[in-house]
RODO-743220 format. One record per residue (C-alpha): residue in one letter; x negated, y negated, z negated. Coordinates in pm, whole numbers, padded with zeros to 5 digits, always signed. Layout:
<rs>
AXYZ/...
</rs>
This chain:
<rs>
X+02544-08501-01023/X+02620-08732-00731/X+02388-08727-00432/X+02370-08971-00144/X+02193-08789+00139/X+02085-08951+00465/X+02043-08716+00759/X+01819-08833+01042/X+01948-08701+01372/X+01826-08682+01730/X+02081-08616+02007/X+01960-08392+02289/X+02222-08532+02528/X+02438-08847+02535/X+02712-08848+02271/X+03034-08978+02430/X+03206-09254+02235/X+03526-09050+02189/X+03331-08800+01977/X+03193-09063+01738/X+03512-09106+01538/X+03559-09019+01172/X+03760-08709+01263/X+03477-08562+01469/X+03211-08638+01206/X+03436-08484+00942/X+03454-08170+01157/X+03074-08169+01194/X+03034-08180+00815/X+03271-07886+00772/X+03067-07698+01033/X+02750-07761+00831/X+02922-07636+00516/X+03068-07330+00688/X+02725-07234+00822/X+02620-07144+00466/X+02958-07078+00301/X+03256-07009+00526/X+03498-06984+00234/X+03389-07324+00102/X+03424-07478+00447/X+03780-07346+00473/X+03858-07472+00123/X+03734-07824+00197/X+03930-07829+00520/X+04253-07741+00340/X+04203-07955+00027/X+04401-08271-00048/X+04313-08635+00004/X+04073-08673-00290/X+03770-08477-00175/X+03434-08436-00345/X+03238-08588-00057/X+03223-08900+00156/X+03080-08955+00501/X+02949-09254+00690/X+03000-09335+01055/X+02706-09236+01274/X+02446-09514+01285/X+02237-09560+01599/X+01895-09727+01615/X+02015-09899+01932/X+02328-10044+01782/X+02389-10409+01865/X+02478-10623+01566/X+02815-10778+01614/X+02848-11150+01562/X+02959-11231+01208/X+02865-10898+01049/X+02628-10910+00755/X+02311-10704+00741/X+02473-10468+00492/X+02766-10391+00722/X+02749-10066+00916/X+02872-09979+01262/X+03203-09795+01235/X+03305-09773+01601/X+03123-09718+01925/X+03241-09854+02258/X+02973-09672+02456/X+02797-09338+02439/X+02483-09301+02229/X+02204-09215+02473/X+02000-08898+02459/X+01694-08925+02237/X+01828-09217+02030/X+01733-09184+01664/X+02043-09190+01443/X+02128-09150+01078/X+02433-09026+00893/X+02509-09053+00522/X+02676-08772+00326/X+02753-08823-00042/X+02842-08532-00269/X+03019-08598-00599/X+03040-08245-00734/X+02743-08044-00866/X+02901-07723-00745/X+02932-07853-00391/X+02568-07964-00382/X+02439-07635-00523/X+02634-07433-00268/X+02474-07636+00010/X+02121-07603-00125/X+02036-07331+00123/X+02136-07560+00407/X+01890-07830+00295/X+01608-07591+00202/X+01626-07384+00520/X+01677-07670+00761/X+01551-07587+01109/X+01483-07910+01303/X+01519-07718+01628/X+01862-07577+01544/X+02135-07752+01747/X+02452-07885+01586/X+02734-07991+01812/X+02910-08326+01826/X+03139-08317+02124/X+02939-08201+02423/X+02607-08312+02273/X+02360-08108+02072/X+02207-08276+01767/X+01889-08188+01582/X+01862-08277+01212/X+01501-08393+01193/X+01492-08477+00820/X+01705-08541+00512/X+01645-08824+00266/X+01771-08774-00087/X+01575-09031-00288/X+01555-09412-00270/X+01369-09550+00031/X+01259-09908+00092/X+01408-09896+00441/X+01715-09688+00358/X+01932-09819+00070/X+02193-09547+00114/X+01970-09257+00002/X+01973-09187-00371/X+02054-08935-00644/X+02132-08966-01013/X+02306-08759-01273/X+02628-08892-01420/X+02455-08912-01757/X+02178-09124-01607/X+02426-09357-01440/X+02592-09415-01775/X+02273-09441-01980/X+02104-09682-01739/X+02407-09908-01686/X+02369-10258-01830/X+02576-10357-02132/X+02514-10729-02071/X+02535-10794-01694/X+02857-10985-01633/X+02823-11027-01255/X+02933-10743-01027/X+02884-10790-00652/X+03002-10533-00401/X+02922-10510-00033/X+03192-10332+00171/X+02996-10174+00455/X+03286-10012+00643/X+03655-10108+00656/X+03821-10044+00321/X+04190-10024+00228/X+04380-09907-00076/X+04707-09721-00107/X+04984-09929-00262/X+05307-09732-00283/X+05388-09607+00066/X+05159-09852+00243/X+04797-09968+00262/X+04657-10300+00144/X+04319-10443+00240/X+04301-10686-00055/X+04027-10583-00304/X+04204-10666-00630/X+04032-10565-00952/X+04299-10298-01002/X+04245-10145-00659/X+03866-10142-00671/X+03793-10044-01030/X+04081-09799-01071/X+03968-09620-00755/X+03616-09592-00901/X+03750-09488-01241/X+03971-09212-01098/X+03677-09055-00913/X+03445-09095-01210/X+03695-08922-01438/X+03748-08639-01192/X+03384-08547-01133/X+03159-08686-01408/X+03286-08510-01719/X+03202-08827-01913/X+03489-09024-02061/X+03462-09402-02040/X+03649-09480-02360/X+03808-09820-02417/X+03781-09901-02046/X+03960-10219-01945/X+03977-10436-01634/X+04149-10728-01806/X+03824-10926-01832/X+03729-10884-01463/X+03793-11182-01233/X+03688-11245-00871/X+03441-11533-00853/X+03321-11525-00490/X+03437-11354-00176/X+03336-11356+00189/X+03563-11092+00337/X+03763-11036+00651/X+03980-10763+00800/X+03884-10518+01071/X+04094-10277+01273/X+03975-09923+01336/X+04172-09746+01606/X+04158-09397+01748/X+04391-09188+01958/X+04611-09110+01656/X+04643-09424+01448/X+04518-09768+01347/X+04351-09845+01016/X+04319-10199+00882/X+04058-10261+00615/X+03827-10525+00474/X+03452-10570+00512/X+03219-10825+00356/X+03125-10912+00000/X+03303-10993-00323/X+03170-11083-00666/X+03352-11029-00992/X+03267-11184-01328/X+03334-11038-01670/X+03478-11325-01870/X+03568-11380-02233/X+03481-11206-02556/X+03409-10856-02431/X+03227-10580-02619/X+02897-10440-02484/X+03069-10101-02450/X+03331-10237-02209/X+03062-10423-02011/X+02858-10102-01990/X+03159-09906-01862/X+03226-10162-01589/X+02860-10161-01484/X+02859-09782-01480/X+03141-09778-01228/X+02973-10049-01022/X+02656-09839-00995/X+02863-09529-00916/X+03019-09705-00614/X+02721-09615-00394/X+02818-09250-00413/X+03195-09256-00441/X+03309-09537-00216/X+03660-09665-00277/X+04003-09653-00123/X+04131-09451+00167/X+03966-09226+00425/X+03622-09204+00260/X+03572-08854+00412/X+03624-09022+00751/X+03364-09298+00711/X+03582-09570+00559/X+03549-09731+00216/X+03167-09725+00205/X+03037-09977-00045/X+02743-10043-00272/X+02650-10281-00546/X+02415-10565-00463/X+02169-10712-00709/X+02151-11081-00791/X+01899-11336-00904/X+01977-11669-01062/X+01837-12007-00962/X+01829-12207-01287/X+01844-12550-01129/X+02177-12492-00956/X+02289-12165-01115/X+02364-12008-00779/X+02354-11632-00726/X+02193-11487-00418/X+02235-11128-00302/X+01912-10946-00242/
</rs>
């Protein structure tokens, strides 16, 4: 059962910018895991690239929206320290039932006064959101069976919002272009690995991009540079396609909230979610809600 948990945090001292990278947040997550299961923490640290969790960058209530970024785009780098006492949130998604169950004691026995360390700063986890909120679209939970059962078998428009830079592995190199193969095969691979539900007769041959407003961003740290896309893209399902195939495509689109796509999702990259649409009959435009 995938979970998308949002942790509300309160730093007790300024968090220097150099400790707000994906590597440091990844280390903080492993510390949380190790606090209830040291063996599991070690296992996650040593596991390969495809891990059963994703993380977001740390989001600050004082963040300044950069010119040109859409409302759905998150802050993935910090040029300055986050001041003491600034309310923050951090999304953790878990794709594996076993992983969530092993961390249950962490969520149930949360002590809001217990300090967790990010660099030189202590953080208090004040609350955890695990169900949909009107002001927090990244909190949610659903079983894999529910995702499949509730997916539409008639909706032919799929719109994704890429909230943090996203890139896909192509041979030995990365590509930031969100082709249907890159996006939907990434979703399908993660669905097949964790859901236990086979999407039979799945095909991407009927999926075509119909709108895109995307651009590239560079994420740099002391070790490397990562180039990925942010923005929005819509795909349409065209032609004579069976309801079963349409349902499979919509299932993966709904699953995107939890799984993300592409590279470095445990480091805050590849965060995406589906956006709903309404139609205006007079002009047949589609507007993202």
